[in-house]
N, C-alpha and C positions, 0 to 999 in steps of 0.2 A: 686409581679415582678420577685423575684427570681425564685420562682417555676415555672414560665412562660419560665424564657430565659435558663433554662437548656436545654440540648442538648439530647433527647432522640430518642432512635431508630424507626425506621418506620416499621412497620410489614405490608408488602406488601400482598394482596391478592394472593392466590397459581395460579390464572391464571398467572398473572404479574411474579412470581418466575418461572414457568416452561415455560415461554414464554422466558426467559434470559437464563434460564439452554439449551432452545434450541438452541439459537442466540448463546452460549458459542460452544456447541456442533458442529455446521452447521461450524463454521471457521474452527476449530480444523480439521472436517472432512475432508474439502476442501484441506488438504494439503496433503491426502493421495487419495482421491475416488470421482471422480464427480457423480457419482451416487449417491453415500450417501450423498455427500454435496445438490444435487439438491432436494432429498428427507427430509432434514433436512430444507434448506431455505422453502422448498413448507409448511413445517410443520409450522416454525416460521410465515409466513404471514398467515397461518389458524388463528393460535394462537392470533396472533395481531388483524386480524378483530373482535376474537369473543371480545376481550375486548374491540374493540373500540362501538360493539352492546350490551355490557352488561353495567351494574352500576359500573363496574371496571374501566372504562377510566376516572374518576375522580382522579384515583390513577396516570396518566401519567402527567408529567411534561411539561405541554403546557405552562406555565410561562416562562421557558429558550427555548423553540422552538426558532432555527436558522433560521427566518423566510427569512433572508438576504441569506443563504445558499441556502434554498427551490427555492427562486426566481430567484438564479445563474445557480442551476440546471436546471430549468425550462426551463431559458433563454439559458441555452447551446444546452438542448434537443429540445428545440422548433427551433432553427436553423437549426439543422438536419432536422427535418419531413419540415419544408422548402424548405430543398434543395432536396425533394422528388420530388418539381415540376418541375425541370429543369435537373434531371438525366437522364443519357441514360441507364440506367441498368433496368433490369426487376424489378419491383415495389415489388414481393417476395424475392428479393435478396435484394433490397435496404432497405427493412425492417428489414432484417437481419443484416445491419450494425448499424442501429437504437437500436435494439435488443440489441447486444453487449455492448451499455453504461447502460444498468438496473441496472448493480449494483451498481453504484452512490448512485442509488434510495434509498438503503437501510440504507443510513445515516439517510431518515428521521423519521423512525420506531425506530429505535434503540436508537436515541436521547432522545426519549421519555422515552423510559423503562430503560434507563441505566445512568441516570442521578446521581443517589445515590452514594457513593462512595463503599461501601460493594460489589455490582455485578461488578465494574471495577476490584476490586481487584481478583474478584473469576475469572474473563475472563483471567487477566495476567497470574495468577497461573496456571488455564487450560493450555494457550498458552506455558507457559514456561514448564509445566509437557510433553504436548505433544513434542515438542521441544527435551526435554531429553530424550525421546524414540527414537524419530530419529535419534538422535547423538549417543546412542548408538547402534543403528542397522546401524548406516552408518560406525562407526568402525568396526563391527563386519564381516560388508559385504567387507571389503577390504581383509580378510584373504585368499580367493583364489587367490588373485592377489600380493600375496607375493612368489616371485621367487627370491630369494638371496635378493633383495633390493626390495623396496617399489615403488610399479608402481601407477600412482596416477590418475586413471582414473575409479573409481570402481562405478557400475551403482548407479542412485542416489535413497534414500529411499524414499524421497516425490513425487510431481509429476514430478519435473525436476530438474537437476543442478541450473536452475536458482531461483526456488522455494527457495529448499533446502538452496542456499548460500545465499540467501536474507534473510531468516529467523532466520538462524545461527547468520546474522551478527548484527537481532534487538537483540538477546538474550546477544549476546557479551556486551550489554549494559543494558539489562533487569536482568540479575543476579546480578550484582553488584548492582543496585537499589534495589534489595529485599535483599541482603546482608546487606546492610547499615542501614537497618531497623530492624536487627536482633541484640536483648541484646546479647544472648550465642555466645562466640566467635566461638565455634566450627560450628554452624550454619552459621556466617557471612563468615570464611573463606572456608567452603565449597561451597558456593555460588560464592565467587570470583575465588576458584578453577574450578567449572562448566563454569565462563565465560571465565577462560583460555583453557577449553576443547572446547568449542566454535570458539574460536579463533584457537585454533591449528587445528582444524577440517577445518575451511575455509582456513587456509593458506596449508594446505597439503594434504587435501584428497577430498574435495567438489573442482570442477573445476568450478567456476562460476565466472565469470568474472561483471557478476550484483550484486554477494553477495560481491564481494572487492569493487564495487561503494558505495552501501548502508553502507558500513562499513567506508568509510572514509569522507561521508557525515554525518555520525552520531557521527562521531569524532569531528568533526569542531561545530556539532549543540549540541555536550555536554559541550564544552568548551563555546560557546556564551551564555548557559544556565547559566553560573558559572560567567562568567566575562563581559557580554553583548559583545558591539562592540571589545572592546581589547580581548575578548575571542575569537573571530573570527579569528585573527589574531594568536593568539596562537594555535588554533584549527588546522589553514592550516600549521603550522611549525610542530605540531606534527603528523598530518596525513600524510604529507610528509616525514617525517621522517622515520616514521612507515611504509609507502609506499615503499621506497627504501629499507628498511633495511628488510622486506620479500620479495622483490624482488630476492634480492641477497640470501637471507636464504633459499628460499623454491622453490625448483624445480617446482612443481606443478605450482604456481604463475607464476615464471618467463617464464615457458613454455605456459603457458594458454595465455602471455601477448607476448611474441615474436611469438607465433602462429597467433595470429591476426593480427599482423604487418605486418607480412609475406605474409596472407591473401590478405591484403587490398591491399599492392604494387602490387601484381602480379595477380589481378583479371582480368586483360585484357587477358594475354597469358594463364592461368591455364587451361588445359585441364578438367580439375574435379572442380566441383562446391564446394564450402566451405561457412564455416558461415560467414566471413566478405567478401569474394569476393561476397557472392550474395549480401550482403547488399550494398556497393560498385555499382554493378550496379543499384539495387534499388534507392540509393540516385541520382545518376546521370540521372537516366529515369523521378524519379518524380520531380527534379527540372525543368526540361523539361515542366512536366505537369503543374507544377504551374507557371511557366512563360505564358504558354497558357493561364491562367485564373486564375489571383491572387487575385481578390475580392472575387467572388464567389464559384470557385474550380470548379470541374467535376460534382459536385451533389453529394447527398448521395450514395453510394455504386457504384458510377462511377469509381472508382479507378480501379479495376480489369479490367474493359472493356477499358480503355484507357492504362492501363501500357500494355496490352498485344499486343496492335494495336502497339504499341510505338516498342517495344521490338523484336516483329516479324519483323519489317522492319528493323532494327538499327542492332540486334545481331543474332548470329548463336548459335546452341549448347546448352547448359544448360543455358547460356546468354538470349537465347529467351522465356525460359519456363514460362509461365503466372504466375503472384502473384498476390495476394491482401492485402498485406500488408508491407507498407516499412521499417519494423522494426524502426520505428521513430515514436512515437505519434504524434508530433508535425508536419512534413511534411504531415502526414496522414490525419491530419486534414485540411491542408492548401490544398494538393492535391483535397479533397473532398468537402470541405465546406468555402475556402479559406481563407482570412486574418478576414473576419467577425466571420467564425467560430474558428479561434485559437483565436481571442480577447473574445470570449464567452469561451472557455476551460480557459484560462489566468484569467479571471475576477470570473471564478466558484472557481479557486486553490487558487487565493486570498483572497476572500470570506471566504472560508475553512478554512484557515491559520488565518485569523483576528478572526474568531469565536474561534478557538480552543485555541487562546493567549488570548483570552479576559478576562476568569476570572480568569487566573495566575495560573491556577493548576498545577501540575507536570504532570497530566493526559494528560493533553491539550497540554503540552510542548511536552510528547512523539508524541501525534498523530501528531504535525506540524513537530517533526523531520524526521517521517515515510514518511509525505507527500512530503518533500523537497527531502529525501531518491528515492522516487518512480518517483519523477520528473527528478532527475539525470538520472535514468537506464533507463527511456521512452525515452531517446536522442537516445538510441540503442534498444529499444523495444517499445511495446505499452501497459507498464505493468497496465495500468488504463483500458485496453480492455480485456486482456485475461482473461482467468476465474479465476487460483487460484490466480494470484496478483490482479487481480480488484477486485475479492470478498474481498478478505484479507486487502486490505489497506482501502475500503469501511466499514468493520466491524470494524478495527481499529480506526476509525476515528467516526463512529456512538457511538461506545462504550465509548470511551475517550473524546470526545470533548467537551461535557457541563456537568458542576457540579453544582450541587443544594447545596444550603446552608444546614446544619444540621437543623433537625427539631427544632422547637422554635427559629429559628435567623432568618429563611426568612421570616415566615409569621408573625412576631411580628408587631403589629399592633403599629402606631406613637402614643406617648398618649401626649397631648397638655401640655403644662408647667403649665398652670394653676390647670387642674386637677391632675396633679403628685404632686401639690404643696400642695394641699387641700387634698390629700388622705395621707398624711405624719403624 
């Protein structure tokens, strides 16, 4: 019995190992290049199909497959397909709206091949290393922008300032987690210092309001994982103090926040299009669309057509320009698929969170924190649908959600008491 109960490493077949490596490469490449990421995503799917068609499929962790998540995803995308039946948009365009949500489907094959701890660690190490390279380049590219004092709007190293800020905010917490697991003080404090560097970049170099939101949400989540509901109150207090402190200490953060407030206030009179001004016009128009058809919405893909018609009649100049996304995930779903569609989306998010926290592993908690952060930023964007952020959250969840028990513990057969007694 003692020999059986020892945890022994599981040697996976090469095909599964290469599929894991391809997935890790794909999610890291996604931060830099759409073309490279698409090649890696296609190769990942091809390798997964090869696994399913070969004898190596028996090594997939079907025992811990999150069936509830699969059903919730199916319900969410299924309702969008139903929305094709009453949309006024051209069918080719409407199918593109469905296709935009394909990213969430990556969760399902990833949970089958990433349930063991070792590939999860490899992913986190590769992700942190990729972000470290981006951090170095981000600090490097500000040099041409130094003119006596630091000008705080250099170009993004990653796909956009939003992508860069969000992943740097995640690394503010990932680096010290790695540091806490180091035995050597030099490594431990080096990783703590790295977390500080990510925070410094977020506060002074990368002008990303989405990154600020991710940082604040993960601050609260980290404290909640430490002290439960009491930790939420502590986290809110700490996040508030940090937010106010950084606001007054960092001219980059302060200018971005005040710029957004100014744009939102003056959108009705501004002669030029601005980021928040455009959003205010979209929010106002989208609410009108929702009120016109609250239950079922305009139909999948119908947002742009209805928005264009309303904006053309109501506005002039840049405010009347057609747009296909209100920069709010929830308003977009309400406008296209109604209350029913929003309920299926929220049910999917709730089911994902439940499965992330089901095993109690630190990896699932990391994934849950990122999902909550993406939910918060999606109040101002559509980060479950955009290419880099949508793929990133799907891969984070798919890789970290499920945790398989070590070999020898999960497959241990139950031994009747009588048999156990007779074998002594």
